[in-house]
Backbone bond lengths (Angstrom), bond angles and torsions (degrees), N, CA, C in turn:
res aa  C-N    CA-C-N  psi(-1)  N-CA   C-N-CA  omega(-1)  CA-C   N-CA-C  phi
1 M - - - 1.463 - - 1.527 110.17 -
2 R 1.318 114.88 156.22 1.461 120.03 178.27 1.522 109.87 -67.59
3 Q 1.342 116.32 136.63 1.450 121.15 176.72 1.532 108.69 -96.86
4 H 1.316 117.16 111.91 1.447 122.03 178.06 1.524 110.09 -76.94
5 R 1.333 115.18 152.46 1.465 121.57 177.83 1.523 109.00 -103.50
6 F 1.337 115.32 139.86 1.455 121.02 -179.71 1.524 109.35 -132.41
7 F 1.328 115.26 136.28 1.458 120.43 175.26 1.520 109.72 -87.10
8 T 1.330 115.09 137.23 1.457 121.61 173.70 1.521 108.84 -133.39
9 E 1.311 116.52 146.34 1.462 120.12 177.40 1.528 111.52 -86.33
10 Q 1.309 117.66 -0.47 1.460 121.57 -176.26 1.536 111.77 -79.94
11 F 1.327 114.24 155.51 1.462 120.53 172.36 1.522 107.94 -69.77
12 L 1.329 116.28 134.43 1.457 121.25 -177.22 1.521 109.88 -116.97
13 Q 1.323 115.46 133.75 1.465 120.95 -177.92 1.515 109.66 -145.15
14 L 1.307 115.46 140.86 1.457 122.29 -178.26 1.524 110.99 -53.89
15 H 1.333 117.03 134.52 1.459 127.30 177.13 1.527 114.37 75.69
16 D 1.332 118.01 -2.16 1.462 119.82 176.97 1.527 110.29 -74.07
17 T 1.330 115.14 152.51 1.457 122.36 170.37 1.524 107.65 -111.89
18 L 1.316 116.81 132.92 1.460 119.18 -177.90 1.512 111.23 -143.49
19 K 1.327 113.76 155.82 1.456 121.97 176.68 1.514 108.68 -92.33
20 L 1.322 116.90 126.87 1.455 120.97 -178.98 1.530 111.09 -77.06
21 E 1.342 115.42 153.93 1.455 120.86 177.36 1.526 110.46 -57.17
22 N 1.340 116.30 153.82 1.464 121.34 -175.69 1.522 112.53 -55.74
23 S 1.336 116.87 -40.91 1.465 119.54 -177.68 1.525 111.06 -65.71
24 V 1.329 116.61 -39.74 1.463 120.80 178.94 1.521 110.36 -70.55
25 A 1.326 116.28 -41.81 1.460 120.63 178.37 1.526 110.67 -60.56
26 H 1.331 116.72 -43.04 1.468 120.57 178.56 1.528 110.67 -61.86
27 H 1.321 116.24 -42.79 1.466 119.68 -179.15 1.534 110.74 -63.83
28 C 1.326 115.84 -40.46 1.468 119.57 179.67 1.527 111.46 -66.38
29 A 1.330 115.94 -48.29 1.461 120.28 -172.19 1.519 113.09 -81.65
30 Q 1.343 117.43 -43.84 1.454 120.54 -171.34 1.518 114.44 -94.23
31 V 1.333 116.40 -31.51 1.465 119.69 -177.09 1.528 110.97 -93.98
32 L 1.328 116.19 -51.67 1.470 120.13 -176.58 1.523 113.19 -90.72
33 R 1.339 116.26 -10.93 1.476 121.43 178.27 1.523 112.34 58.98
34 Y 1.298 116.40 40.09 1.456 120.13 176.99 1.530 110.35 -64.71
35 Q 1.337 113.74 153.25 1.455 121.04 -179.07 1.532 110.23 -123.63
36 L 1.317 115.31 172.33 1.454 121.41 176.09 1.530 110.72 -55.85
37 N 1.333 116.10 134.69 1.472 124.55 178.37 1.532 113.69 75.60
38 D 1.329 117.45 8.72 1.463 119.44 173.33 1.534 109.33 -75.16
39 P 1.333 117.56 143.48 1.471 120.62 179.09 1.532 111.94 -87.35
40 L 1.311 116.17 153.18 1.461 122.35 172.88 1.525 108.72 -153.48
41 I 1.318 116.10 172.74 1.462 121.66 -179.48 1.523 109.40 -122.93
42 L 1.316 116.41 133.20 1.461 122.82 176.44 1.525 109.81 -113.30
43 F 1.331 116.11 152.22 1.462 120.87 169.26 1.521 108.09 -149.74
44 N 1.322 116.43 153.79 1.466 120.36 -178.63 1.524 113.19 -129.50
45 G 1.328 116.77 12.92 1.454 120.53 177.72 1.514 114.61 94.68
46 D 1.335 117.55 4.59 1.467 119.82 -178.14 1.520 113.33 -89.45
47 G 1.332 117.69 4.12 1.454 121.62 177.65 1.519 114.14 97.03
48 Y 1.322 117.17 2.50 1.461 121.38 -178.09 1.527 110.77 -121.53
49 D 1.327 115.59 150.56 1.454 122.39 164.77 1.522 107.96 -99.21
50 Y 1.332 115.57 145.95 1.468 120.68 179.73 1.523 108.49 -123.81
51 Q 1.311 116.45 111.79 1.455 120.75 175.65 1.522 108.85 -74.77
52 A 1.325 115.25 132.33 1.463 120.04 -175.92 1.521 110.17 -137.62
53 L 1.332 115.02 163.99 1.460 122.40 -179.94 1.522 108.08 -127.89
54 I 1.329 116.30 136.05 1.466 120.36 179.77 1.528 109.66 -73.13
55 T 1.331 115.84 123.92 1.469 121.63 -179.67 1.520 112.82 -106.33
56 D 1.338 116.87 -15.47 1.472 120.96 177.99 1.523 107.38 -161.69
57 I 1.343 116.17 132.91 1.461 118.65 -178.31 1.518 110.30 -154.48
58 N 1.343 115.12 139.52 1.455 121.86 169.90 1.524 107.24 -147.39
59 R 1.309 118.45 -164.11 1.459 121.32 -173.06 1.526 112.87 -59.55
60 R 1.318 117.88 -34.27 1.462 120.69 -173.37 1.532 113.29 -126.86
61 H 1.297 116.81 14.74 1.455 119.69 -172.48 1.528 109.71 -145.86
62 C 1.342 115.34 137.64 1.459 119.45 177.09 1.522 109.15 -148.98
63 E 1.321 115.36 122.93 1.456 121.44 175.06 1.521 109.17 -115.00
64 V 1.325 115.84 142.81 1.456 120.72 -178.87 1.521 109.81 -134.05
65 K 1.317 115.59 157.31 1.462 122.28 172.62 1.519 108.29 -115.74
66 I 1.323 115.93 131.38 1.459 120.95 -178.81 1.524 109.54 -82.53
67 L 1.323 115.57 125.29 1.461 121.26 -174.52 1.532 113.27 -107.14
68 K 1.322 117.06 -28.32 1.460 119.50 -173.74 1.518 110.71 -152.34
69 K 1.329 115.63 141.58 1.460 122.63 177.22 1.519 108.20 -113.24
70 I 1.348 116.26 125.90 1.464 121.12 -173.63 1.519 109.58 -123.10
71 A 1.325 116.19 120.61 1.463 120.54 177.36 1.524 109.20 -77.02
72 L 1.322 116.54 127.42 1.456 120.84 177.48 1.525 109.39 -102.33
73 E 1.302 115.91 140.21 1.466 121.38 179.70 1.529 108.55 -126.60
74 N 1.321 115.28 56.66 1.460 119.50 -177.38 1.525 112.71 -115.96
75 E 1.340 117.52 18.36 1.456 120.93 174.63 1.523 109.90 -89.15
76 S 1.305 116.64 140.20 1.457 121.25 -179.18 1.527 110.89 -69.28
77 P 1.329 117.86 144.08 1.470 120.30 174.62 1.523 112.01 -69.91
78 L 1.329 116.86 -14.85 1.463 121.82 179.48 1.523 109.27 -94.86
79 Q 1.316 116.65 119.49 1.456 121.05 177.90 1.529 108.83 -86.28
80 I 1.319 115.74 121.46 1.468 121.37 -179.08 1.522 109.69 -119.64
81 H 1.308 115.59 124.03 1.461 122.83 174.05 1.527 106.97 -106.82
82 L 1.334 116.14 107.72 1.458 121.88 -178.69 1.525 108.98 -92.42
83 I 1.319 115.95 119.63 1.461 122.62 -179.26 1.521 106.26 -109.28
84 Q 1.327 115.71 101.22 1.463 122.36 -165.79 1.523 111.83 -104.94
85 G 1.355 116.60 124.69 1.454 120.90 172.05 1.518 110.35 -58.33
86 I 1.324 116.86 130.05 1.459 121.41 -175.30 1.524 110.21 -67.20
87 A 1.329 115.68 130.54 1.463 122.15 -177.01 1.521 110.30 -116.83
88 K 1.335 115.74 165.47 1.453 121.87 -176.80 1.530 112.11 -76.48
89 G 1.334 113.88 163.54 1.457 121.51 171.69 1.518 113.18 61.71
90 D 1.332 114.23 -139.93 1.462 119.21 -177.50 1.522 112.47 -96.35
91 K 1.332 116.90 16.27 1.458 119.87 -179.45 1.530 111.54 -63.92
92 M 1.332 117.10 -36.67 1.462 119.82 179.49 1.530 110.83 -65.95
93 D 1.333 116.19 -38.03 1.464 119.51 176.38 1.523 110.46 -58.39
94 F 1.324 115.43 -45.39 1.465 121.07 -179.43 1.526 110.47 -61.39
95 V 1.331 116.82 -46.37 1.465 120.20 -178.53 1.519 110.87 -63.43
96 I 1.326 117.35 -44.06 1.471 120.70 -179.49 1.531 110.45 -63.09
97 Q 1.316 115.54 -46.21 1.467 119.53 -179.98 1.524 111.35 -58.15
98 K 1.319 117.01 -48.68 1.454 120.18 -177.30 1.529 112.25 -73.68
99 A 1.332 117.01 -30.11 1.463 119.39 175.61 1.526 110.64 -61.98
100 V 1.328 116.38 -40.44 1.468 120.11 175.39 1.517 110.15 -60.53
101 E 1.320 116.92 -48.11 1.465 121.05 -178.23 1.525 111.50 -61.51
102 L 1.321 116.73 -32.41 1.466 121.41 -177.91 1.527 112.96 -85.70
103 G 1.322 117.54 -2.89 1.457 120.17 173.54 1.514 115.53 92.91
104 V 1.341 118.01 16.40 1.465 120.32 177.60 1.522 109.92 -61.87
105 T 1.326 116.35 137.69 1.459 122.11 -176.55 1.519 112.33 -86.82
106 E 1.323 115.93 -37.91 1.466 121.13 -172.61 1.525 108.92 -144.39
107 F 1.340 115.63 145.15 1.460 121.23 -174.97 1.519 109.58 -136.38
108 S 1.347 115.99 133.10 1.462 120.73 178.04 1.527 109.93 -131.06
109 P 1.346 118.37 120.18 1.464 120.76 172.06 1.530 109.45 -71.08
110 L 1.339 116.50 140.53 1.458 120.56 -171.36 1.525 111.87 -128.42
111 F 1.334 116.23 127.25 1.466 122.41 168.33 1.526 108.15 -92.73
112 S 1.327 116.51 133.68 1.465 120.65 175.90 1.526 108.78 -136.79
113 Q 1.318 117.13 -179.21 1.465 120.86 -170.45 1.525 113.24 -58.68
114 R 1.327 117.86 -39.38 1.457 120.96 -176.66 1.530 113.60 -96.78
115 C 1.297 116.69 9.64 1.477 120.13 177.54 1.530 108.43 -66.38
116 N 1.336 116.99 124.49 1.462 120.38 -177.53 1.520 112.87 -102.47
117 V 1.337 116.37 19.09 1.461 121.68 175.08 1.523 108.38 -102.83
118 K 1.325 115.85 122.06 1.457 121.22 -179.72 1.528 109.45 -111.63
119 L 1.318 116.71 119.65 1.466 121.64 -178.54 1.517 109.20 -130.38
120 D 1.344 115.86 125.69 1.457 117.81 173.09 1.520 108.77 -77.23
121 E 1.316 116.25 176.42 1.471 120.63 -173.11 1.520 111.96 -60.61
122 K 1.335 116.76 -40.28 1.468 120.31 -178.58 1.524 111.35 -67.77
123 R 1.331 116.98 -45.97 1.465 120.51 -179.37 1.524 111.35 -66.90
124 L 1.327 115.89 -36.21 1.458 119.24 178.86 1.524 110.72 -65.96
125 A 1.331 116.95 -39.43 1.469 120.27 177.97 1.530 110.86 -61.72
126 K 1.329 116.97 -39.83 1.465 120.58 177.69 1.526 110.86 -66.75
127 K 1.341 115.96 -38.93 1.463 119.61 177.12 1.522 110.77 -62.00
128 Q 1.322 116.88 -43.97 1.470 120.55 -179.66 1.524 110.77 -59.56
129 Q 1.337 116.92 -42.43 1.463 120.24 178.18 1.521 111.00 -64.96
130 H 1.323 116.14 -40.43 1.470 120.27 178.18 1.516 111.15 -64.41
131 W 1.335 117.21 -44.05 1.463 120.42 179.53 1.524 110.87 -62.60
132 Q 1.333 117.02 -35.08 1.458 120.49 177.64 1.529 110.33 -63.38
133 R 1.319 116.97 -42.13 1.469 120.64 178.82 1.526 111.09 -65.47
134 V 1.324 116.56 -40.01 1.476 120.43 177.49 1.524 109.82 -60.65
135 M 1.322 116.09 -43.28 1.469 121.09 -179.57 1.527 111.03 -62.62
136 I 1.326 117.16 -45.43 1.467 120.58 -179.27 1.529 110.67 -63.03
137 S 1.322 116.81 -43.74 1.459 120.64 178.22 1.523 111.05 -59.99
138 A 1.329 116.57 -39.57 1.466 120.39 178.87 1.522 111.26 -67.58
139 C 1.330 117.87 -35.95 1.471 120.74 175.69 1.519 110.82 -65.41
140 E 1.327 116.88 -41.04 1.459 120.67 177.43 1.523 110.55 -58.93
141 Q 1.328 116.31 -44.98 1.459 121.27 -176.42 1.520 112.91 -71.92
142 S 1.339 116.30 -39.94 1.463 120.22 -170.46 1.527 113.34 -86.81
143 G 1.310 117.57 -9.38 1.454 119.90 178.07 1.513 114.88 88.40
144 R 1.323 117.85 8.48 1.465 119.86 177.79 1.521 109.64 -78.31
145 A 1.314 116.38 135.10 1.463 121.60 179.46 1.520 111.98 -104.16
146 R 1.326 116.75 2.04 1.470 121.89 170.53 1.517 108.32 -118.39
147 L 1.313 116.13 136.10 1.448 121.28 -176.49 1.520 110.53 -79.99
148 M 1.324 116.16 141.83 1.450 120.89 169.60 1.530 107.48 -72.76
149 L 1.305 116.86 126.88 1.461 121.07 179.20 1.526 109.39 -72.77
150 I 1.332 116.62 126.46 1.464 121.35 174.57 1.516 108.22 -109.66
151 N 1.315 116.30 115.05 1.455 121.67 -179.95 1.523 111.03 -83.65
152 S 1.324 115.60 166.02 1.457 120.88 173.39 1.527 109.08 -67.29
153 A 1.331 115.44 147.25 1.460 120.14 178.40 1.529 110.18 -61.56
154 V 1.325 115.38 145.62 1.464 120.29 -176.55 1.522 108.98 -139.02
155 H 1.330 116.79 152.88 1.461 121.89 174.84 1.525 109.50 -85.78
156 L 1.308 116.05 148.08 1.457 120.78 -176.04 1.525 112.57 -58.05
157 N 1.326 116.44 -33.22 1.467 118.26 -179.88 1.523 112.87 -74.00
158 K 1.364 116.16 -2.45 1.464 120.19 175.43 1.526 110.22 -124.30
159 I 1.310 115.97 26.30 1.462 120.49 -171.18 1.526 112.98 -62.00
160 E 1.318 117.80 -25.66 1.464 119.53 -178.09 1.523 112.04 -66.86
161 S 1.350 117.18 -11.77 1.461 119.69 -177.64 1.522 113.06 -103.96
162 I 1.324 117.98 9.25 1.469 121.00 -178.79 1.523 111.40 -62.63
163 G 1.343 116.14 126.35 1.453 123.50 168.15 1.506 115.07 37.54
164 N 1.318 116.83 -125.41 1.459 122.43 177.40 1.518 110.80 -75.18
165 G 1.321 115.90 -2.36 1.454 120.02 175.99 1.501 112.36 120.11
166 A 1.337 117.76 97.63 1.457 119.49 175.08 1.516 109.83 -65.22
167 I 1.321 116.15 -24.35 1.452 119.99 -179.26 1.518 111.27 -109.93
168 E 1.310 118.39 -30.01 1.457 120.77 179.85 1.528 109.79 -123.81
169 E 1.297 117.76 132.83 1.455 123.20 174.80 1.521 108.14 -111.68
170 S 1.329 116.59 119.54 1.454 120.26 -173.17 1.520 113.10 -67.47
171 N 1.352 116.79 -25.49 1.457 118.85 -175.14 1.521 112.69 -100.28
172 L 1.338 117.28 9.80 1.459 119.53 -178.82 1.518 110.48 -132.99
173 D 1.311 115.45 149.62 1.454 120.38 169.13 1.520 107.50 -64.23
174 T 1.335 117.97 125.75 1.465 120.87 -175.12 1.523 112.45 -59.07
175 E 1.327 117.87 -22.38 1.460 119.95 -179.75 1.523 111.90 -72.18
176 T 1.334 117.69 -16.33 1.459 120.57 179.83 1.528 111.68 -89.40
177 I 1.331 118.56 -4.66 1.459 122.10 -178.16 1.524 109.69 -91.93
178 C 1.314 116.37 126.38 1.465 122.21 176.72 1.528 107.49 -99.73
179 R 1.332 116.33 118.65 1.455 121.76 -174.16 1.523 109.54 -106.82
180 L 1.330 116.31 117.33 1.458 121.06 -171.56 1.523 112.13 -131.08
181 Y 1.326 115.13 154.32 1.467 120.96 165.12 1.518 107.55 -137.33
182 L 1.325 115.99 146.37 1.460 119.53 -179.67 1.518 110.65 -79.76
183 D 1.344 115.96 132.08 1.448 122.89 -178.49 1.532 107.81 -144.73
184 P 1.343 118.23 111.89 1.475 119.72 -177.14 1.520 113.23 -61.72
185 D 1.344 118.12 -16.55 1.463 121.11 -179.29 1.528 113.06 -99.23
186 A 1.317 117.00 3.61 1.466 120.10 -178.44 1.526 110.79 -69.62
187 N 1.299 115.85 154.76 1.474 121.41 178.75 1.519 112.58 -88.36
188 S 1.322 117.36 -21.92 1.467 121.70 -176.66 1.521 110.89 -95.37
189 S 1.325 114.69 152.01 1.464 120.82 175.22 1.526 108.73 -120.35
190 L 1.317 116.05 172.76 1.469 120.27 -179.75 1.527 111.25 -63.33
191 K 1.320 117.40 -30.98 1.468 120.91 -179.10 1.520 112.72 -67.44
192 S 1.328 116.32 -18.01 1.466 119.64 -178.87 1.524 112.86 -83.61
193 L 1.332 117.61 -4.77 1.461 121.46 -175.86 1.522 111.47 -77.45
194 D 1.320 116.78 144.10 1.451 121.14 166.43 1.524 108.08 -73.10
195 K 1.313 117.30 149.79 1.460 120.29 -174.98 1.530 110.67 -59.55
196 P 1.349 117.34 117.78 1.458 120.43 -179.07 1.521 112.14 -95.41
197 Q 1.309 115.80 163.32 1.459 121.68 172.62 1.522 110.43 -94.05
198 S 1.312 115.32 -32.40 1.458 121.39 -177.12 1.530 108.83 -145.60
199 I 1.332 115.49 141.07 1.468 120.64 -177.76 1.522 110.21 -128.48
200 Q 1.312 115.55 135.43 1.454 122.46 169.41 1.524 106.62 -111.47
201 L 1.317 116.38 122.57 1.459 121.24 -172.46 1.516 110.44 -125.19
202 C 1.329 117.53 116.45 1.470 123.72 179.50 1.527 110.29 -96.03
203 I 1.340 115.14 130.81 1.454 121.80 179.16 1.527 108.22 -118.98
204 G 1.328 116.50 130.55 1.453 120.49 -178.64 1.520 113.42 -71.80
205 P 1.331 117.15 165.29 1.463 121.93 177.45 1.519 110.49 -76.57
206 E 1.336 116.73 -170.26 1.466 120.58 -177.11 1.531 112.23 -62.73
207 G 1.323 117.34 -26.92 1.456 120.56 177.77 1.509 114.12 -91.33
208 G 1.329 116.61 2.11 1.456 121.23 -179.62 1.517 112.48 78.22
209 F 1.321 116.81 173.70 1.457 121.90 176.45 1.531 109.42 -78.75
210 S 1.315 116.43 140.87 1.465 121.18 174.12 1.520 109.47 -84.74
211 A 1.334 115.87 169.66 1.467 120.31 176.54 1.525 110.45 -60.31
212 Q 1.320 115.96 -35.17 1.465 120.25 178.42 1.524 110.75 -66.69
213 D 1.339 116.49 -40.63 1.469 120.83 176.90 1.526 110.84 -60.62
214 V 1.322 115.84 -46.78 1.463 120.97 -178.25 1.520 110.47 -61.40
215 K 1.321 116.25 -42.72 1.465 119.97 178.76 1.519 110.94 -61.17
216 A 1.348 116.45 -40.55 1.465 120.60 179.26 1.519 111.31 -64.49
217 M 1.337 116.81 -41.69 1.461 120.04 -179.54 1.523 111.32 -69.40
218 Q 1.310 116.70 -40.50 1.459 119.73 178.81 1.522 111.51 -64.70
219 S 1.331 117.05 -32.44 1.463 120.16 177.58 1.521 111.33 -66.70
220 L 1.320 115.75 -20.09 1.465 121.25 177.59 1.529 111.25 -98.36
221 E 1.339 115.96 15.90 1.458 123.31 176.61 1.524 112.51 64.12
222 M 1.334 115.40 33.94 1.454 120.31 173.20 1.523 108.49 -90.22
223 R 1.310 115.82 146.52 1.461 122.89 -172.35 1.525 110.43 -113.02
224 G 1.332 116.87 131.51 1.455 120.81 178.12 1.516 111.78 -79.67
225 V 1.338 115.91 136.14 1.469 121.61 176.16 1.524 108.09 -135.86
226 Q 1.329 115.72 153.29 1.462 120.13 178.06 1.517 110.49 -118.36
227 L 1.347 114.80 157.22 1.464 120.58 -176.83 1.521 113.40 -100.17
228 G 1.316 117.10 -12.06 1.461 119.42 -178.34 1.510 110.51 154.19
229 K 1.310 116.24 -163.53 1.469 121.79 -172.83 1.520 113.22 -85.34
230 R 1.322 117.79 -10.10 1.459 120.26 -177.77 1.525 110.12 -108.86
231 I 1.311 116.42 146.17 1.463 121.95 179.19 1.523 108.75 -90.25
232 L 1.326 116.53 125.15 1.458 122.37 -177.63 1.525 111.12 -97.85
233 R 1.315 115.86 153.30 1.459 120.94 175.05 1.531 109.73 -67.50
234 T 1.328 115.39 158.11 1.466 119.07 -176.56 1.522 112.05 -60.46
235 E 1.354 117.44 -36.42 1.464 119.79 -178.77 1.521 112.24 -76.79
236 T 1.338 117.06 -11.22 1.463 122.00 178.18 1.518 111.86 -99.85
237 A 1.326 116.57 -39.43 1.464 121.42 -169.12 1.524 112.93 -59.40
238 G 1.322 116.99 -50.06 1.462 119.68 -177.76 1.514 112.63 -63.16
239 L 1.324 116.37 -39.77 1.460 120.38 -178.05 1.529 111.16 -69.14
240 V 1.335 116.34 -39.30 1.462 119.87 175.96 1.527 110.13 -63.05
241 A 1.330 116.31 -43.20 1.468 120.28 179.58 1.527 111.24 -63.59
242 V 1.332 116.87 -42.68 1.466 119.89 179.07 1.523 110.70 -62.98
243 A 1.332 117.03 -44.14 1.469 119.91 178.82 1.528 110.72 -60.74
244 A 1.337 116.59 -41.63 1.460 120.21 179.09 1.531 111.04 -65.01
245 L 1.327 116.39 -41.87 1.469 120.52 178.99 1.534 111.68 -63.83
246 Q 1.326 115.83 -40.32 1.456 119.52 177.63 1.525 111.03 -64.90
247 S 1.318 116.17 -36.38 1.463 120.37 177.96 1.527 111.75 -68.52
248 L 1.319 115.47 -39.89 1.460 120.10 -177.63 1.532 112.77 -77.28
249 F 1.333 116.65 -41.67 1.467 120.11 -169.66 1.527 114.58 -130.18
250 G 1.314 117.79 -6.90 1.466 120.13 -174.75 1.514 113.55 -107.52
251 D 1.333 116.58 -128.84 1.466 119.43 -172.36 1.530 113.31 -121.12
252 F 1.330 117.23 23.03 1.481 118.86 175.82 1.528 109.20 -87.85
């Protein structure tokens, strides 16, 4: 039978027996109809998969024993921080899901001048929690054992404070970071880039970046690049750029 992967926030160690979280236990027992001695795979974001066997299960309870620890080496050598203009509806879910599949390391939702999504503090907090769940589900499906970091949403005029640093990365020499934003009128393309170690990529909202946005990004030494002769939707542009970057400099 197929072995499904489940994310857990618990510490995982070979030969340990542990009780799975209620949500995972419910999914195993009620949705997938797992039985005693059925195998499954756990991961907690440490880069390993843990093969486990169900030792006790009922409608609301599932205990497993960890039998094997497997190191996964499926992370791209290219670190990509996708800074995505917030879009309406379920477009953000789609972008987050596919960004995980494409190997993006870090993700930041972005408010800019032409962003037409208005979220108060309470609604934004709920969105952040929802986006986190979407990301975890995508990691389960895609086989990634390290979680894509999702930062709190930030306004473009405060972009220097994004997460681990949309502009500064504490664990990298700043000269190795390639800072980009998509601009259909730019003269440079992704193929013109020198091979980077880390990329920060800003994608505009559905209305695109304003002149004020562009000025703000350029003041932070971000470089405009274009993808071709056609203008892509916001939920398409970033993913196409990430796929191209992975092909040029990553592991595609």
